[in-house]
BAMINU-900239 format. One record per residue: residue number from 1; x, y, z of N, C-alpha, C, O in turn. Coordinates in nm, 3 decimals. Each point is the difference from the previous one (the first is absolute). Layout:
(NUM (X Y Z) (X Y Z) (X Y Z) (X Y Z))
...
//
This chain:
(1 (8.263 -4.970 -16.096) (-0.040 0.122 -0.040) (0.128 0.137 0.086) (0.067 -0.017 0.102))
(2 (-0.073 0.115 -0.171) (0.117 0.050 0.014) (-0.048 0.145 0.030) (-0.086 0.065 -0.059))
(3 (0.190 -0.020 0.199) (-0.088 0.111 0.053) (0.190 0.149 0.009) (0.119 -0.033 -0.005))
(4 (-0.159 0.128 0.015) (0.080 0.068 0.061) (0.015 0.054 0.118) (-0.052 0.107 0.033))
(5 (0.159 -0.208 0.073) (-0.022 0.009 0.146) (0.119 0.120 -0.009) (0.088 0.021 -0.083))
(6 (-0.119 0.034 0.183) (0.084 0.096 0.058) (0.016 0.078 0.159) (-0.082 0.077 0.052))
(7 (0.208 -0.121 0.001) (-0.022 0.008 0.146) (0.128 0.139 0.068) (0.045 0.018 0.113))
(8 (-0.021 0.060 -0.250) (0.102 0.074 0.029) (-0.121 0.161 0.031) (-0.113 0.029 -0.040))
(9 (0.211 0.033 0.125) (-0.065 0.141 0.046) (0.008 0.063 -0.136) (-0.114 0.012 -0.044))
(10 (0.209 0.033 -0.042) (-0.022 0.057 -0.122) (-0.131 -0.008 -0.096) (-0.062 0.079 -0.071))
(11 (0.054 -0.220 0.110) (-0.103 -0.056 -0.113) (-0.153 0.050 0.095) (-0.104 0.054 -0.037))
(12 (0.140 -0.089 0.134) (-0.117 0.014 0.060) (-0.070 0.202 0.065) (-0.100 0.054 0.049))
(13 (0.214 -0.026 -0.089) (-0.017 0.171 -0.016) (-0.063 0.041 -0.137) (-0.062 0.103 -0.025))
(14 (0.088 -0.188 -0.042) (-0.039 -0.008 -0.165) (0.114 0.124 -0.040) (-0.062 0.089 -0.059))
(15 (0.189 -0.058 0.070) (0.057 0.038 -0.044) (0.068 -0.087 -0.142) (0.045 -0.115 0.012))
(16 (-0.045 0.156 -0.084) (0.049 -0.038 -0.152) (-0.098 -0.100 -0.017) (0.045 -0.089 -0.072))
(17 (-0.143 0.070 0.104) (-0.123 -0.079 -0.044) (-0.088 0.039 -0.102) (-0.103 -0.059 -0.035))
(18 (0.147 0.157 -0.006) (-0.168 0.069 -0.130) (-0.086 0.029 0.099) (0.059 0.059 0.090))
(19 (-0.173 -0.075 -0.068) (-0.122 0.056 0.026) (-0.020 -0.062 0.174) (-0.070 0.041 0.093))
(20 (0.133 -0.116 -0.100) (0.060 -0.078 0.139) (-0.156 -0.069 0.024) (-0.074 -0.008 -0.098))
(21 (0.017 -0.048 0.251) (-0.012 -0.138 0.016) (-0.145 0.090 -0.041) (-0.035 0.111 0.041))
(22 (-0.064 -0.241 -0.180) (-0.149 0.033 0.013) (-0.095 -0.112 0.034) (0.047 -0.114 -0.008))
(23 (-0.134 0.122 0.034) (-0.127 -0.143 0.047) (-0.016 -0.037 0.120) (0.006 0.085 0.088))
(24 (-0.020 -0.158 -0.071) (-0.068 -0.066 0.138) (0.110 -0.020 0.084) (0.103 -0.021 -0.064))
(25 (-0.089 0.021 0.181) (0.171 -0.095 0.084) (-0.021 -0.113 0.008) (-0.102 -0.060 0.035))
(26 (0.239 0.010 -0.083) (0.046 -0.120 -0.008) (0.146 0.003 0.020) (0.102 0.013 -0.067))
(27 (-0.150 -0.037 0.235) (0.118 -0.023 0.098) (0.030 -0.146 0.049) (-0.091 -0.083 -0.005))
(28 (0.147 0.067 0.026) (0.013 -0.131 0.025) (0.144 -0.053 0.134) (0.123 -0.002 -0.010))
(29 (-0.204 -0.028 0.107) (0.105 0.023 0.134) (0.059 -0.153 0.014) (-0.070 -0.102 -0.006))
(30 (0.179 0.105 0.023) (0.055 -0.153 -0.034) (0.106 0.000 0.187) (0.084 0.069 0.057))
(31 (-0.141 -0.161 -0.040) (0.071 -0.067 0.146) (0.075 -0.138 -0.035) (0.040 -0.040 -0.109))
(32 (-0.033 -0.019 0.234) (0.093 -0.127 -0.018) (-0.106 -0.126 -0.043) (0.019 -0.096 -0.074))
(33 (-0.133 0.136 0.146) (-0.096 -0.092 -0.016) (-0.103 0.033 -0.041) (-0.095 -0.078 0.008))
(34 (0.082 0.183 -0.055) (-0.140 0.064 -0.070) (-0.021 0.084 -0.084) (0.068 0.100 0.025))
(35 (-0.139 -0.088 -0.128) (-0.006 0.140 -0.072) (-0.156 0.028 -0.030) (-0.086 -0.088 0.004))
(36 (0.062 0.231 -0.035) (-0.067 0.070 0.030) (-0.076 0.085 -0.114) (0.033 0.118 0.013))
(37 (-0.122 -0.136 -0.122) (0.001 0.133 -0.089) (-0.105 0.095 0.077) (-0.082 -0.045 0.079))
(38 (0.093 0.183 -0.112) (-0.087 0.088 0.097) (-0.017 -0.032 0.140) (-0.090 0.067 0.048))
(39 (0.147 -0.150 0.037) (-0.034 -0.012 0.111) (-0.072 -0.146 0.052) (-0.022 -0.052 0.109))
(40 (-0.006 0.006 -0.288) (-0.088 -0.142 0.020) (0.139 -0.113 -0.012) (0.107 0.008 -0.061))
(41 (-0.162 -0.103 0.139) (0.115 -0.105 -0.002) (-0.014 -0.103 -0.172) (-0.096 -0.034 -0.069))
(42 (0.190 0.022 0.062) (-0.025 -0.053 -0.115) (0.129 -0.143 -0.038) (0.112 0.016 0.046))
(43 (-0.133 -0.112 -0.106) (0.089 -0.089 0.022) (0.080 -0.006 -0.137) (-0.044 0.026 -0.112))
(44 (0.159 -0.061 0.145) (0.129 0.051 -0.214) (-0.061 -0.083 -0.090) (0.037 0.003 -0.118))
(45 (-0.113 -0.067 0.148) (-0.051 -0.038 -0.112) (-0.097 0.068 -0.078) (0.003 0.026 -0.121))
(46 (-0.124 0.008 0.238) (-0.061 0.073 -0.109) (0.004 0.163 0.004) (-0.107 0.056 -0.025))
(47 (0.228 0.031 0.057) (0.040 0.112 0.023) (-0.028 0.056 -0.207) (-0.094 0.063 -0.048))
(48 (0.208 -0.117 -0.017) (-0.043 0.001 -0.128) (-0.158 0.110 -0.038) (-0.025 0.120 -0.012))
(49 (-0.061 -0.270 0.005) (-0.184 -0.022 -0.054) (-0.009 0.118 0.146) (0.039 -0.092 0.072))
(50 (-0.047 0.151 -0.022) (-0.036 0.043 0.169) (0.039 0.189 -0.072) (-0.072 0.100 -0.007))
(51 (0.205 -0.125 -0.031) (0.017 0.104 -0.098) (-0.016 0.090 -0.150) (0.047 0.102 -0.052))
(52 (-0.134 -0.196 0.023) (-0.114 0.028 -0.148) (-0.076 0.064 0.001) (0.006 0.091 -0.082))
(53 (-0.125 -0.097 0.175) (-0.041 0.124 -0.002) (0.042 0.195 -0.023) (-0.019 0.096 -0.075))
(54 (0.096 -0.143 0.218) (0.088 0.154 0.025) (0.086 0.025 -0.147) (0.071 0.101 0.000))
(55 (-0.072 -0.140 -0.056) (0.102 0.052 -0.118) (-0.083 -0.041 -0.202) (-0.066 -0.094 -0.043))
(56 (0.124 0.229 -0.024) (-0.066 0.009 -0.091) (0.130 -0.054 -0.106) (-0.026 -0.030 -0.116))
(57 (0.113 0.024 0.151) (0.180 0.004 -0.130) (0.092 -0.093 0.145) (0.010 0.023 0.120))
(58 (0.041 -0.128 -0.206) (0.093 -0.072 0.005) (0.113 0.143 0.100) (0.042 -0.034 0.111))
(59 (-0.005 0.191 -0.168) (0.025 0.060 0.027) (-0.031 0.068 0.190) (0.067 0.070 0.076))
(60 (-0.167 -0.122 -0.069) (-0.060 0.065 0.078) (0.091 -0.010 0.163) (0.002 -0.115 0.043))
(61 (0.073 0.225 0.052) (0.077 -0.019 0.104) (-0.029 -0.120 0.120) (-0.105 0.014 0.063))
(62 (0.138 -0.060 -0.049) (-0.035 -0.108 0.127) (0.123 0.030 0.145) (0.118 -0.036 0.001))
(63 (-0.194 0.113 0.114) (0.093 0.014 0.099) (0.053 -0.122 0.059) (-0.099 -0.068 0.028))
(64 (0.231 -0.009 0.014) (0.012 -0.019 0.087) (0.053 0.010 0.131) (0.116 0.039 0.005))
(65 (-0.166 -0.062 0.090) (0.050 0.073 0.148) (0.038 -0.165 0.063) (-0.094 -0.076 0.022))
(66 (0.218 0.038 0.002) (0.042 -0.042 0.123) (0.014 0.055 0.150) (0.062 0.101 0.034))
(67 (-0.135 -0.192 0.051) (0.011 0.013 0.095) (0.105 -0.086 0.074) (0.041 -0.111 -0.035))
(68 (0.006 0.199 0.171) (0.094 -0.104 0.086) (-0.033 -0.157 0.019) (-0.110 -0.051 0.022))
(69 (0.217 -0.002 -0.033) (0.002 -0.124 -0.019) (0.024 -0.108 -0.156) (0.048 -0.112 -0.017))
(70 (-0.117 0.226 -0.085) (-0.025 -0.071 -0.104) (0.154 0.015 -0.078) (0.060 0.107 0.014))
(71 (0.006 -0.227 -0.101) (0.111 0.003 -0.009) (0.032 0.055 -0.144) (-0.100 0.024 -0.069))
(72 (0.191 -0.007 0.027) (0.011 0.065 -0.202) (0.025 -0.151 -0.019) (0.123 0.005 0.003))
(73 (-0.145 -0.105 -0.018) (-0.071 -0.064 -0.054) (-0.153 -0.064 -0.020) (-0.038 -0.067 -0.096))
(74 (-0.038 0.103 0.213) (-0.173 0.000 0.027) (-0.016 0.160 -0.123) (-0.096 0.016 -0.076))
(75 (0.189 0.059 0.086) (-0.044 0.113 -0.041) (-0.015 -0.024 -0.176) (-0.084 0.040 -0.081))
(76 (0.179 -0.105 0.071) (0.052 -0.043 -0.191) (-0.109 -0.129 -0.030) (-0.047 -0.013 -0.113))
(77 (0.012 -0.081 0.222) (-0.103 -0.119 -0.035) (-0.094 0.127 -0.049) (-0.010 0.045 -0.114))
(78 (-0.060 0.002 0.247) (-0.108 0.076 -0.075) (0.045 0.085 -0.116) (-0.095 -0.008 -0.077))
(79 (0.150 0.053 0.044) (0.077 0.122 -0.166) (-0.077 -0.144 -0.058) (-0.119 -0.021 -0.026))
(80 (0.211 -0.046 0.018) (0.014 -0.128 -0.108) (-0.188 -0.061 -0.040) (-0.027 -0.083 -0.086))
(81 (-0.043 0.131 0.149) (-0.152 -0.068 -0.020) (-0.066 0.069 -0.096) (-0.076 -0.035 -0.090))
(82 (0.146 0.200 0.147) (-0.096 0.096 -0.096) (0.075 0.024 -0.172) (-0.037 0.079 -0.086))
(83 (0.138 -0.166 0.082) (0.073 -0.020 -0.185) (-0.060 0.000 -0.035) (0.000 -0.010 -0.123))
//
């Protein structure tokens, strides 16, 4: 399953994003060892399934937020699961 992932400030502010963000929150916090979807712990293998009830189309935005200690590779691994 593929989602539109965004972590840049212009997308988060809605600049150039048409109508901007709509729908329920879809915030994935990424740390070196854990993931959380809207504040609730989730396994990497279950992330796409956990997002299913929060989305209506594959183009819905999912915000990825890397915490201190999360490597760029960790961020890419999470994004890849959502492709």
